[in-house]
C-alpha positions in Angstrom: 210.3 163.9 251.3 211.7 162.0 248.4 209.1 161.8 245.7 207.7 158.3 244.9 208.0 156.9 241.4 205.0 156.7 239.3 203.5 153.2 239.6 201.9 153.5 236.3 205.1 154.3 234.6 206.8 151.2 236.2 204.0 149.1 235.2 204.2 150.3 231.6 207.9 149.7 231.4 207.5 146.1 232.7 204.8 145.5 230.2 207.2 146.6 227.3 209.9 144.1 228.3 207.5 141.3 228.3 206.3 142.3 224.9 209.7 142.5 223.4 210.5 139.0 224.7 207.4 137.7 223.1 208.2 139.3 219.8 211.7 137.6 219.8 210.2 134.2 220.5 207.7 134.6 217.6 210.4 135.8 215.2 212.8 133.0 216.2 210.1 130.5 215.6 209.4 131.9 212.2 213.0 131.9 211.3 213.4 128.3 212.4 210.5 127.3 210.2 212.0 129.0 207.2 215.3 127.1 207.7 213.6 123.7 207.4 213.3 123.0 210.9 209.8 121.8 210.3 210.0 118.1 209.2 206.6 118.3 207.6 208.0 120.4 204.7 209.5 118.1 201.7 212.5 119.3 199.5 211.9 119.7 195.7 212.4 116.5 193.4 215.6 116.4 191.1 214.9 116.5 187.3 214.6 113.2 185.4 217.8 112.2 183.4 217.5 112.2 179.6 217.4 108.6 178.2 220.6 107.4 176.3 220.1 106.9 172.5 222.1 104.9 170.0 225.1 106.8 168.6 227.3 104.1 167.1 226.8 100.8 165.3 229.9 98.6 164.8 230.7 95.1 163.4 231.4 92.8 166.4 232.1 89.5 164.6 231.5 87.4 161.5 232.8 89.6 158.7 234.9 88.3 155.7 234.0 84.6 156.0 233.8 82.0 153.3 231.8 78.8 152.9 230.6 76.4 150.3 227.7 77.7 148.3 224.4 76.8 149.9 225.9 76.4 153.4 226.0 78.7 156.4 229.2 80.5 157.4 230.9 79.1 160.4 230.5 82.1 162.8 227.5 84.2 163.5 227.5 87.8 162.2 227.1 90.2 165.1 226.8 94.0 165.6 227.2 96.1 168.7 225.2 99.3 169.6 226.6 101.9 172.0 225.3 105.3 173.3 226.7 108.7 173.9 229.0 107.6 176.7 230.2 104.5 174.8 228.3 102.1 177.0 226.4 99.2 175.4 222.7 99.8 174.8 220.2 97.0 175.3 216.9 96.4 173.6 217.8 98.4 170.4 216.2 97.2 167.3 218.6 96.1 164.5 217.3 95.2 161.0 219.3 92.8 158.8 218.9 92.1 155.1 220.9 90.1 152.4 221.9 92.6 149.7 224.0 90.4 147.3 224.6 86.7 146.6 221.1 85.4 147.1 221.7 83.9 150.6 219.3 83.8 153.5 219.3 84.7 157.3 217.3 83.3 160.1 215.8 86.6 161.3 215.5 90.0 159.6 215.1 91.8 162.9 216.9 91.4 166.2 217.2 93.4 169.5 220.4 94.0 171.3 221.1 92.2 174.6 222.5 93.8 177.8 225.9 93.7 176.0 224.6 95.7 173.1 225.1 92.8 170.7 222.5 91.6 168.1 222.6 88.9 165.4 220.3 87.7 162.7 221.3 84.0 163.4 222.8 81.7 160.8 223.7 83.3 157.4 223.4 80.7 154.6 225.2 81.8 151.5 223.8 81.7 148.0 225.4 80.8 144.7 229.2 80.9 144.2 230.7 84.4 144.4 230.6 87.4 146.7 227.9 87.8 149.3 226.8 90.9 151.3 224.6 91.4 154.4 223.4 94.8 155.7 222.7 95.8 159.3 220.7 98.9 160.1 219.7 100.9 163.2 217.4 103.9 162.9 219.3 107.1 162.8 222.7 105.5 162.2 224.7 104.7 159.1 224.2 101.0 158.1 227.0 98.4 158.1 227.8 95.8 155.5 229.2 92.3 156.1 230.9 90.5 153.3 231.4 86.7 152.6 232.5 84.5 149.8 230.4 81.5 148.6 232.7 78.8 147.2 231.3 76.8 144.3 231.4 73.0 144.3 234.3 71.6 142.3 233.4 69.3 139.4 236.7 69.0 137.6 240.4 69.9 138.0 243.0 69.9 135.2 246.6 70.8 134.7 247.1 74.0 132.7 250.9 74.6 133.1 254.1 73.0 134.3 253.8 69.3 133.3 256.6 67.4 131.5 259.5 69.8 132.2 263.2 69.2 132.4 265.6 70.9 134.8 269.0 70.3 136.4 269.2 68.7 139.8 268.7 71.0 142.7 267.1 73.6 140.4 263.6 74.9 139.9 261.6 73.9 136.8 261.1 76.7 134.3 257.3 77.1 134.9 255.4 76.6 138.1 252.8 73.8 138.0 249.2 75.2 137.8 245.7 73.7 137.8 242.3 75.0 136.8 239.2 74.1 139.0 235.8 74.4 137.4 232.1 73.8 138.4 229.8 71.4 136.7 228.8 74.0 134.1 232.5 74.7 133.2 232.7 78.0 135.0 236.0 78.7 136.9 235.7 78.5 140.7 237.5 81.0 143.0 238.5 80.3 146.5 239.0 76.5 146.1 241.8 75.2 148.3 244.4 73.0 146.3 247.0 71.0 148.1 250.3 70.4 146.3 252.6 67.6 147.3 255.9 66.3 145.9 258.1 63.3 146.6 261.8 62.5 147.0 263.8 65.5 148.1 262.1 68.0 145.9 260.7 71.2 147.4 257.6 73.4 146.8 257.2 77.1 147.5 253.3 76.9 147.8 252.2 73.5 149.2 248.8 75.0 149.9 247.1 77.3 147.4 243.7 78.8 146.7 242.2 79.4 143.2 242.0 83.0 142.1 239.1 84.6 140.2 240.0 82.7 137.1 239.9 79.4 138.9 243.6 78.8 138.8 246.0 77.8 141.6 249.7 77.5 141.4 252.2 75.4 143.4 254.8 78.2 143.1 258.4 77.3 142.5 259.0 73.6 142.2 262.7 72.8 142.9 263.8 69.3 142.0 266.0 67.2 144.2 269.7 66.3 144.0 269.3 62.9 142.4 268.9 62.7 138.6 265.7 61.1 137.4 261.9 61.5 137.4 260.0 63.6 139.9 256.3 63.7 140.5 253.9 66.3 142.0 250.2 65.9 142.9 247.6 68.6 143.1 244.5 67.6 145.2 241.2 69.3 145.6 239.1 68.4 148.7 235.9 66.7 147.8 234.4 63.7 146.1 233.5 62.8 142.5 235.8 65.5 141.1 237.0 64.6 137.6 240.8 64.5 137.3 241.4 64.7 141.0 244.3 64.5 141.9 246.2 66.0 139.0 249.7 64.5 138.5 252.7 66.4 137.2 256.0 64.9 136.1 259.5 66.5 135.7 262.9 65.1 134.8 266.0 66.1 136.7 269.3 65.9 134.7 272.8 66.1 136.1 274.3 69.5 136.9 277.6 70.9 135.6 280.6 68.7 135.9 282.3 68.9 139.2 284.6 65.8 139.3 286.6 63.7 136.8 287.4 60.3 138.1 290.2 58.1 136.7 288.4 54.8 135.9 291.2 52.8 134.2 294.7 53.3 132.7 296.5 55.1 135.4 299.9 54.1 136.7 300.9 51.9 133.7 304.3 51.0 132.2 305.2 50.7 128.5 308.3 50.9 126.2 309.2 54.2 124.8 307.3 55.1 121.6 304.7 52.5 122.4 301.1 53.0 123.6 300.2 51.9 127.1 298.4 48.6 127.3 295.1 49.8 128.8 293.1 52.6 127.2 292.9 55.5 129.7 289.2 56.1 130.7 287.5 58.6 132.9 284.0 59.2 134.4 282.5 62.6 134.8 280.2 63.4 137.8 278.3 66.5 139.0 278.4 68.0 142.5 275.9 65.4 143.7 277.5 62.4 142.2 275.2 62.1 139.2 276.9 61.0 135.9 277.3 63.7 133.3 276.5 62.4 129.8 277.1 64.1 126.5 279.9 66.5 127.7 283.2 66.9 126.0 286.4 65.7 127.7 289.7 67.1 126.5 292.8 64.8 126.7 296.2 66.6 126.8 299.4 64.4 126.6 302.6 65.8 128.2 306.3 65.3 127.8 306.1 64.7 124.0 303.8 61.8 124.4 300.8 61.6 122.0 297.1 60.8 122.5 294.5 59.6 119.9 291.9 61.2 119.9 292.4 64.4 121.9 288.7 64.8 122.7 285.9 62.4 123.6 282.2 62.7 124.6 280.9 61.1 127.7 278.4 58.3 127.1 275.1 57.8 128.9 277.0 56.4 131.9 279.4 59.4 132.0 282.4 57.5 130.6 284.9 58.9 128.1 288.3 57.4 126.9 291.0 57.5 124.3 292.1 54.9 121.8 295.8 55.2 122.4 298.3 57.0 124.6 301.7 56.7 123.0 304.7 57.4 125.3 307.6 59.6 124.2 311.1 58.6 123.2 312.8 59.3 126.5 313.0 56.1 128.7 312.8 56.1 132.5 310.5 59.0 132.4 307.0 59.4 134.0 304.6 60.7 131.3 301.3 62.5 132.0 297.9 62.6 130.3 295.4 65.1 131.6 291.6 64.7 131.1 289.6 67.9 131.6 285.8 68.3 131.3 285.2 71.5 129.3 282.6 74.0 130.1 282.8 76.3 127.1 286.5 77.0 126.8 287.4 76.6 130.5 287.8 73.2 132.3 285.2 72.6 135.0 287.1 69.6 136.4 290.2 67.6 135.6 292.3 64.5 136.5 295.7 63.3 135.4 297.0 59.8 134.4 300.7 58.9 134.7 302.7 56.2 132.9 306.3 55.1 133.1 308.4 54.7 130.0 310.9 51.8 129.8 313.8 51.3 127.3 313.0 49.4 124.1 313.4 45.6 124.3 314.3 45.1 120.6 316.5 46.5 117.9 316.6 46.2 114.1 320.1 46.2 112.5 320.6 46.0 108.7 323.7 44.2 107.6 324.8 44.8 104.0 326.5 41.9 102.2 328.2 44.1 99.6 328.2 47.6 101.2 330.7 48.9 98.6 328.2 48.3 95.8 325.4 50.3 97.4 324.7 53.8 96.4 323.5 56.4 99.0 320.0 56.1 97.7 320.1 52.4 98.4 321.2 53.0 102.0 318.4 55.5 102.5 315.8 53.0 101.2 317.1 50.4 103.6 317.0 52.8 106.5 313.4 53.7 105.6 312.6 50.0 105.5 314.1 49.6 108.9 311.9 52.3 110.4 308.8 50.9 108.7 309.5 47.3 109.9 310.1 48.7 113.4 306.7 50.4 113.1 305.2 47.2 111.7 306.2 45.2 114.7 304.1 47.6 116.8 301.5 47.8 114.1 300.7 44.1 114.2 299.6 44.5 117.8 296.0 45.5 118.6 297.1 48.6 120.5 299.7 49.8 118.0 299.6 53.3 116.6 300.9 52.2 113.1 298.1 51.8 110.6 298.0 49.4 107.7 298.4 52.0 105.0 301.8 53.0 106.5 303.0 49.5 106.0 302.2 49.5 102.3 305.3 51.8 101.7 307.6 49.1 103.1 
């Protein structure tokens, strides 16, 4: 007989399998609970972020303005506050205070908006001169705004550049300049002065601002191309200002000679050894057609002709002429007379007259009644008389070159 297995042993083995299975189930459940499988267990809270703090204070707008003393600047002064990341910080306290000039502000304290900007409101400047306003945020370096308070002009006067003389199309030697002062006589800086000139003159600084000494200049004032008087006005904006506007005057004179014009006496005809009927006359002009007065004109006669005088000075209308131009001894010849305006030793401009010489229309012949009785000295005396009477014929005419003293030897 085959032996039968022990029932108790089988039973025990079966019991061990069931126990192992139960242990696995319990362990699995514990592991599942540890992995968060249980929805009733909450995860830990993340740490709170540190709040941002002001790290930078910068001027946003309103620096460097100017306004009349006792009035507000045109634009609000504004600062901007940012944090560590550069982002704008809201609700940051900013303190403002006037530190120079005696002006006032609407609020001494302001808080930044969502854009990080804060302003004390209107800034009313104090007395004339520099003004400063400080902005402060706790823990940061303060900022300073600057402005200039402009005094109220009471008087404006010319201090340089009036009554000058210059050539046309040239600048006057000194730039026109004015002084602007307050009621107490103190100079005012920062006052705008408008300069204006007429005709075809030009200005380098039509708009100018007074400096610390209260002075303003028009810069280079170049006169026009027409000779005559030029005017310039300097005007300060405002009312009841003594001397406003200031008027300057300058006189433009003709420039260097550029042209010599033949006025009369060209193309004439006269007998040999006789002056031309009309006195040669010229007119001297500059580059722009203005008459040149007080300049010397040289007259040079050619082909053995003669001129009296050889130099003449232009009058106030620019005219200059000679008394006589006597043609030479050669008939049927065109003679020349050159008029040159001298600039130093060199001619600046010149023009030439011409005249045609014709043969003489008279002749003096001496006939001796008893030629054998005349000595050579007598013949020489008669020949001298012939020449003198010939000269006398010309000398009795208004344009003759022979003078009365010469006739006394006849």
